[in-house]
GUFIPA-152413 format. One line per 3 residues: number of its first residue (from 0); their letters; for each residue x, z, y of C-alpha. Coordinates in steps of 0.2 Angstrom, whole numbers, plus 2048, in hexadecimal, padded with zeros to 3 digits. Layout:
<pts>
NUM	A	X,Z,Y  ...
</pts>
This chain:
<pts>
0	MNP	7E6,8F1,833  7D6,8F3,83E  7C7,8EF,833
3	SLK	7BF,8E5,841  7D0,8DB,844  7D1,8D8,832
6	QGI	7BF,8D1,831  7C3,8C6,840  7D3,8BF,838
9	AAL	7C9,8BB,828  7BB,8B3,832  7C7,8A8,83B
12	ALA	7CF,8A3,82B  7BE,89E,824  7BA,895,833
15	TLA	7CB,88B,833  7C7,886,821  7B6,881,825
18	AGA	7BD,876,833  7C7,86D,826  7D8,873,82C
21	PAA	7E6,869,825  7ED,86F,814  800,871,811
24	CPS	80B,865,808  803,863,7F6  80C,86E,7E9
27	DLE	816,866,7DB  808,86B,7CF  7FB,861,7DA
30	AAR	806,852,7DB  80A,853,7C8  7F7,854,7C5
33	LVS	7F4,845,7CF  801,83B,7C6  7FA,840,7B5
36	RYL	7E9,83A,7BA  7F0,82A,7C1  7F9,826,7B1
39	ALE	7E9,82A,7A7  7DE,81F,7B2  7D4,82E,7B7
42	PVD	7CE,832,7C9  7D5,841,7D1  7CD,84D,7DD
45	NPP	7CD,847,7EF  7DC,850,7F8  7D8,85C,806
48	AMS	7DA,858,818  7ED,858,81C  7F9,853,82A
51	PAD	803,843,829  813,84D,826  80B,857,817
54	AEC	804,847,810  815,83F,810  81C,84E,808
57	GRD	80F,84D,7FA  812,83A,7F8  825,83D,7F6
60	KVV	821,849,7E8  814,83D,7E0  822,82F,7E1
63	AFL	82F,83A,7D9  823,83D,7CA  81E,82B,7C9
66	EQQ	831,826,7C8  833,831,7B9  825,827,7B0
69	LGR	827,815,7B8  83A,814,7BA  843,809,7C7
72	RAG	83C,808,7D9  839,7F6,7DF  836,7F9,7F1
75	YKA	828,7FF,7FD  817,7FA,803  810,7FC,814
78	GLT	7FD,800,813  7F0,800,821  7F8,7F2,82B
81	HPA	7E8,7E9,82D  7DC,7F0,83B  7CD,7EF,82F
84	VQK	7D6,7F9,822  7DB,806,82F  7C9,807,834
87	RFR	7C3,80A,823  7CF,818,820  7CE,81F,832
90	HDS	7E0,81D,836  7E9,814,844  7FA,811,83D
93	PVR	802,80A,82D  807,815,81E  815,813,811
96	GTL	815,813,7FE  822,80F,7F1  821,801,7E4
99	FSA	829,802,7D3  82F,7F3,7C9  823,7F7,7BB
102	MLL	815,7F4,7C6  819,7E2,7CA  814,7D4,7BE
105	PHG	815,7C1,7C0  808,7B4,7C5  7FA,7B2,7B9
108	AQF	7FA,7C4,7B2  7EA,7CB,7AB  7E4,7DC,7AD
111	PAK	7D5,7E6,7A7  7C8,7E7,7B5  7CA,7FA,7B3
114	FGA	7DC,7FA,7B6  7DC,80A,7C0  7D1,819,7C4
117	RPL	7CA,810,7D4  7D1,7FE,7D2  7D1,7F1,7E0
120	FEA	7DA,7E1,7E4  7E0,7D9,7F4  7EA,7CA,7FB
123	DLL	7FB,7D0,800  80C,7C9,803  81E,7CF,7FD
126	VRV	82E,7CC,806  840,7D0,7FE  84D,7D8,808
129	KSP	85E,7CF,809  868,7DC,813  867,7EE,819
132	AIH	86B,7E6,82A  858,7E3,82B  858,7F4,833
135	QAR	85F,7EC,843  851,7E0,844  845,7E2,853
138	TPA	83A,7D2,851  832,7C8,843  83F,7BB,846
141	QVM	84D,7C7,843  844,7CE,834  844,7BD,82C
144	QHL	857,7BC,82E  859,7CA,822  84C,7C4,815
147	DAV	850,7B9,806  83E,7B6,7FF  82C,7B6,804
150	IPF	821,7B9,7F4  80E,7B6,7F2  807,7C6,7EC
153	IEL	7F6,7CD,7E6  7F6,7E0,7E7  7EC,7EA,7DB
156	PDL	7EA,7FB,7E2  7E2,80A,7DB  7DA,817,7E7
159	VVQ	7DA,823,7D9  7CF,831,7E1  7BD,836,7DD
162	DPT	7B6,830,7ED  7C1,822,7F6  7B5,822,804
165	QLD	7BB,833,80A  7CE,82D,80A  7D6,82D,81B
168	GAG	7E8,828,820  7F0,838,819  7E6,837,809
171	ITY	7EC,825,807  7FE,82A,80A  7FD,838,7FD
174	INV	7F7,82D,7EF  806,821,7F3  7FB,815,7FC
177	GAR	7F2,811,7EC  801,808,7E4  7FC,803,7D2
180	WGV	7FF,7F0,7CD  804,7E0,7D6  805,7CE,7D1
183	MGE	813,7C3,7D8  814,7B0,7DB  823,7A5,7DC
186	PLK	82F,7AB,7E9  831,7A0,7F8  842,79F,801
189	ATP	841,7A8,812  844,79C,820  843,79D,833
192	AMV	834,791,833  82A,79E,829  82A,7AA,838
195	DQL	81C,79F,841  814,79A,831  811,7AC,82B
198	AAM	808,7B1,83B  7FD,7A1,83B  7FA,7A0,829
201	TVK	7E8,7A2,821  7E8,7AC,811  7D9,7A9,806
204	VLD	7D3,7B2,7F7  7CA,7A7,7EB  7C1,7AA,7DA
207	GEG	7C4,79F,7CB  7B7,792,7D0  7BF,791,7E2
210	KEL	7B2,79B,7EB  7B9,7A4,7F9  7B8,7B7,7F8
213	DRG	7C1,7BB,808  7CE,7B5,814  7DA,7BB,821
216	RGA	7E7,7B5,82D  7FA,7BA,82E  7F8,7C1,83F
219	DLM	7EB,7CD,839  7F9,7D8,833  800,7E1,842
222	GHP	800,7D0,84C  80D,7C9,840  810,7CE,82D
225	LRA	822,7D1,830  81E,7DF,83C  81A,7E9,82C
228	VLW	82C,7E7,827  832,7EE,838  826,7FD,836
231	LAQ	82C,800,824  83E,7FF,829  83B,80C,838
234	DLQ	830,817,82D  83D,818,81F  84B,81B,82B
237	KSG	842,82A,832  842,831,820  855,82E,81E
240	RRL	853,81E,813  858,80D,816  852,7FC,80F
243	QAG	85E,7F4,802  861,7E2,7FD  854,7DE,7EF
246	DLL	847,7EA,7F6  836,7E2,7F5  82A,7E6,803
249	SLG	817,7E5,802  810,7E1,813  7FE,7E6,812
252	SFS	7ED,7DE,80F  7E7,7CE,816  7D6,7D0,80E
255	KLL	7C9,7DD,80A  7CC,7E9,7FC  7C2,7E1,7EF
258	PPR	7BC,7E7,7DE  7C1,7DF,7CD  7B5,7DB,7C0
261	PGL	7B7,7D4,7AE  7B8,7C1,7AD  7BD,7C0,7BF
264	AVK	7CC,7B4,7C3  7D4,7B6,7D5  7E0,7AA,7DE
267	VVY	7E8,7AE,7EF  7ED,79E,7F9  7F8,79F,808
270	EGL	7F3,790,813  800,78C,820  80F,791,816
273	EGT	819,782,810  813,77C,7FF  803,786,801
276	PEV	809,793,7F4  7FD,79E,7EA  7FC,7AC,7DD
279	GVS	7EF,7B0,7D0  7E8,7BE,7C6  7DA,7C0,7B9
282	FR	7D0,7CF,7B3  7C9,7D2,7A2
</pts>
């Protein structure tokens, strides 16, 4: 090869790397290393810049390794469904993660404040799928017809990397959208009346003394929380998957991502849903 041409190619390669060109799909070894650190509650190096497709490829490897350790899948989570959270992670659309049954505990569960490498908590909501026919739904009202339960939910995500401030949408995707733990309240029977209630409700995050830590409205999530279900159904279908009866779906954060601390008790209240349901967690 002509020496000057060779030097030019080398210079171009260096310039491309310096510009932060997207990396390829993470290798099996990289995904296994991430899961190993995740299980050890140790932060992993921030992933390099990558395309959404490569991030999804890496996520699927991470999920496969997690499944070997955690067992049965419980469903899926939609992340970045709130505009403020999208802004934080410099991304303009939702992302998908996988939930495992071992991650989900009942109302009143206690956790160490250091339950992950980069632990946080947020007000969320679960719904339970009644039928795969949910893939035919096109509106929140149609989604509700194919649900059998709405479940109060506090998610306890773990951003797991050395510097979470540098995570973007692709990085969030790769780390399985930070899925770590979640606390479930009592299931509510899904009814047509809930369609309007979910959009209009106010979700409050309170500490053990009743002080408000944050709040959000149902409509903050994509205009209606059940639009997150529509997005998940479409995203899964693009990957050749379908929702099944019994799948649990996490819809996203109604609050800021908040840090736990020892001695903190947290309650999330859903004002506007019948019976004003709630769910609680505490940290030691």
